[in-house]
C-alpha positions as a printed Julia matrix, in Angstrom:
253×3 Matrix{Float64}:
  68.11  103.08   18.41
  69.8   100.95   21.02
  72.29  103.04   23.05
  75.38  100.92   23.91
  76.95  103.71   26.02
  73.88  103.69   28.27
  74.26   99.93   28.67
  77.89  100.44   29.73
  76.9   103.01   32.33
  74.2   100.73   33.74
  76.55   97.78   33.83
  79.27   99.88   35.47
  76.91  101.15   38.15
  75.67   97.65   38.8
  79.24   96.36   39.14
  80.15   99.11   41.59
  77.01   98.45   43.67
  77.78   94.74   43.69
  81.39   95.41   44.74
  80.22   97.67   47.59
  77.76   95.04   48.76
  80.49   92.42   48.75
  82.89   94.66   50.66
  80.48   95.4    53.54
  80.78   91.94   55.15
  84.56   92.04   54.69
  84.82   95.45   56.37
  82.63   94.25   59.22
  84.78   91.14   59.63
  87.97   93.2    59.65
  86.56   95.63   62.21
  85.44   92.72   64.39
  88.9    91.13   64.28
  90.54   94.43   65.31
  88.0    95.01   68.09
  88.34   91.57   69.63
  92.13   91.68   69.29
  92.22   94.93   71.27
  89.82   93.51   73.83
  91.92   90.38   74.2
  95.14   92.37   74.61
  93.47   94.58   77.2
  92.21   91.58   79.11
  95.71   90.14   79.25
  97.18   93.26   80.85
  97.87   93.02   84.6
  95.12   94.31   86.87
  97.57   96.06   89.2
 101.17   97.22   89.17
 103.82   94.91   90.64
 104.89   97.6    93.14
 101.49   98.02   94.79
 101.48   96.47   98.24
 103.1    96.46  101.67
 106.89   96.02  101.92
 109.04   95.65  105.04
 112.76   95.21  105.66
 115.92   96.28  107.45
 118.76   98.69  106.64
 121.98   96.73  107.15
 124.65   98.09  109.55
 122.58  101.22  110.14
 122.48  102.79  113.6
 119.88  105.37  114.57
 117.57  106.08  117.49
 114.59  104.96  115.4
 116.18  101.64  114.52
 116.9   100.09  111.1
 113.48   98.6   110.25
 111.53  100.26  107.45
 108.09   99.95  105.84
 106.95  101.04  102.4
 103.29  101.11  101.33
 102.34  101.75   97.71
  98.67  102.28   96.87
  98.74  103.18   93.18
 101.11  103.65   90.23
 100.16  105.94   87.35
 101.08  105.26   83.68
 103.74  107.98   83.81
 105.69  106.06   86.47
 104.7   108.03   89.56
 103.52  106.12   92.6
 101.32  107.11   95.53
 103.08  105.78   98.6
 104.0   106.2   102.24
 107.19  105.32  104.09
 107.88  104.86  107.78
 110.1   103.46  110.43
 108.25  100.2   111.02
 105.61  100.64  113.69
 105.71  104.44  113.61
 103.75  107.13  111.77
 104.31  107.2   108.03
 105.01  110.1   105.68
 103.78  110.65  102.13
 106.45  110.12   99.47
 106.72  110.6    95.71
 108.03  107.36   94.23
 109.52  107.36   90.74
 109.2   104.02   88.93
 111.48  103.25   85.98
 111.01   99.68   84.78
 112.07   97.45   87.67
 113.73  100.26   89.6
 112.25  102.74   92.07
 113.57  105.7    93.99
 112.23  108.24   96.45
 113.54  111.02   98.66
 112.47  111.14  102.3
 111.78  114.41  104.19
 115.1   113.77  105.99
 116.78  114.01  102.55
 117.78  110.34  102.75
 117.55  108.72   99.31
 116.13  105.25   98.76
 116.96  103.44   95.5
 115.74   99.88   95.01
 115.48   97.29   92.26
 112.92   94.54   91.93
 114.22   90.99   92.37
 111.57   88.39   91.69
 108.02   89.11   92.79
 108.63   89.69   96.47
 111.94   91.54   96.99
 113.26   95.06   96.54
 117.03   95.36   96.9
 119.19   98.48   96.9
 120.59  101.26   99.06
 119.55  103.75  101.72
 121.81  106.77  101.2
 122.31  109.59  103.7
 122.83  113.25  102.66
 126.57  112.91  103.42
 126.85  110.14  100.81
 127.09  107.14  103.13
 125.08  104.24  101.71
 123.66  101.22  103.51
 122.2    98.08  101.9
 118.41   97.85  102.18
 116.18   94.89  101.33
 112.4    95.05  101.5
 110.14   92.0   101.24
 106.51   91.99  100.22
 104.22   91.21  103.14
 101.11   89.23  102.25
  98.16   90.89  103.89
  94.63   89.78  104.63
  91.84   90.25  102.07
  89.05   89.83  104.65
  88.07   93.5   104.42
  88.6    94.03  100.69
  85.85   95.95   98.94
  84.21   99.37   98.78
  83.19  101.3   101.9
  80.99  104.41  102.02
  79.73  106.76  104.69
  78.49  110.33  105.26
  77.89  112.68  108.17
  75.92  115.89  108.38
  76.96  119.2   109.92
  78.96  118.56  113.1
  79.51  122.15  114.14
  79.44  125.74  112.96
  81.31  125.99  109.68
  82.31  122.32  109.6
  80.35  121.14  106.57
  79.01  117.7   105.8
  81.51  115.0   104.85
  81.59  111.81  102.81
  84.16  109.02  102.9
  84.58  106.9    99.77
  87.13  104.13  100.43
  88.37  101.02   98.66
  90.4    98.22  100.24
  92.57   95.8    98.27
  94.78   93.3   100.11
  94.33   95.36  103.28
  95.62   98.59  101.67
  93.16  101.48  101.89
  92.78  104.23   99.29
  90.03  106.68   98.53
  88.67  110.19   98.9
  87.33  112.4   101.66
  84.85  115.08  100.54
  83.59  118.02  102.59
  80.67  120.12  101.35
  79.8   123.45  102.99
  76.37  125.08  103.19
  77.14  127.39  100.26
  77.96  124.39   98.08
  81.74  124.81   98.2
  83.43  121.4    98.0
  86.94  120.31   98.98
  88.77  116.98   98.97
  91.49  115.01  100.7
  93.18  111.83   99.52
  92.77  108.89  101.88
  95.32  106.12  102.44
  95.77  103.54  105.16
  96.01   99.91  106.13
  93.9    97.41  108.05
  95.34   94.41  109.9
  93.89   90.91  110.22
  91.9    91.87  113.35
  90.19   94.8   111.63
  92.2    97.54  113.33
  93.11  100.27  110.88
  95.08  103.48  110.55
  93.51  106.06  108.23
  95.43  109.06  106.87
  93.96  112.1   105.13
  96.01  114.5   103.03
  94.57  117.59  101.35
  92.08  120.12  102.67
  92.04  117.99  105.81
  95.25  116.45  107.18
  94.64  113.91  109.91
  95.64  110.42  110.99
  93.35  108.33  113.15
  92.61  104.76  114.18
  89.41  102.78  113.7
  88.02   99.28  113.48
  86.53   97.35  110.57
  84.1    94.47  110.94
  82.68   92.43  108.08
  80.01   95.06  107.46
  81.04   98.42  108.94
  83.88  100.73  109.96
  83.79  102.99  113.02
  86.27  105.69  114.02
  86.61  109.24  115.25
  88.45  111.68  112.98
  89.5   114.29  115.59
  90.09  118.02  115.28
  93.76  118.88  114.81
  94.07  122.64  114.69
  92.28  125.93  115.19
  91.4   127.11  111.7
  88.92  126.07  109.04
  88.08  122.38  108.73
  90.88  121.6   111.2
  88.54  122.67  114.01
  86.02  119.97  113.11
  85.85  116.39  114.3
  83.82  113.63  112.66
  82.36  110.36  113.91
  82.79  107.88  111.1
  80.42  105.03  110.37
  81.11  103.47  106.98
  79.19  100.59  105.45
  80.49   97.91  103.12
  78.97   97.98   99.63
């Protein structure tokens, strides 16, 4: 006898299989749309933060033995609003600072306990106050300085053992718009490895100031050409890696 219930089951299974087959292209299309939308949005995001760069300006009506001119260098800004930067009296040695970024406003405290609070105006100006610990505030305006890109790129170099207990070192640097960032690595004979963060700046003639902060804390000058960087990272103390000096020869990649 002909079993109608069996026919219903077969038809139902066939309908479900057909529905699944029809849905596969639709699911693929939907996934593709989402993927390319995310890719497009990502591609439209800025490649670097607006604060990254070299800024210079003058504190108005401010009298001090160092003078009123100031420089701010920012090498990187993390998603949580913390920036890697250095501040200095223009033309003098810089100090590392922790910069807090909140929208278009920034602030940082100097080792002298002077507070700097600035707000972005346009693409090339930071305007605000330089406040002393006693509460006196002076207007401060910093302007972005356009730097050379002649030496932009990645630079690498290594040295072997330079003395007893000194370890071999590797410099891994990147330059963008003349601002230098990167990492210094020292590896000892037993395999122990330590690091320092590297920051710095190179001028249009190739002369550069390199600063290391971490297991090694030094500041030294060197010279870039189109293909190499040469400098001497001198000893600076009497213990550990501080006793060691390194002749640097980095190549452009």
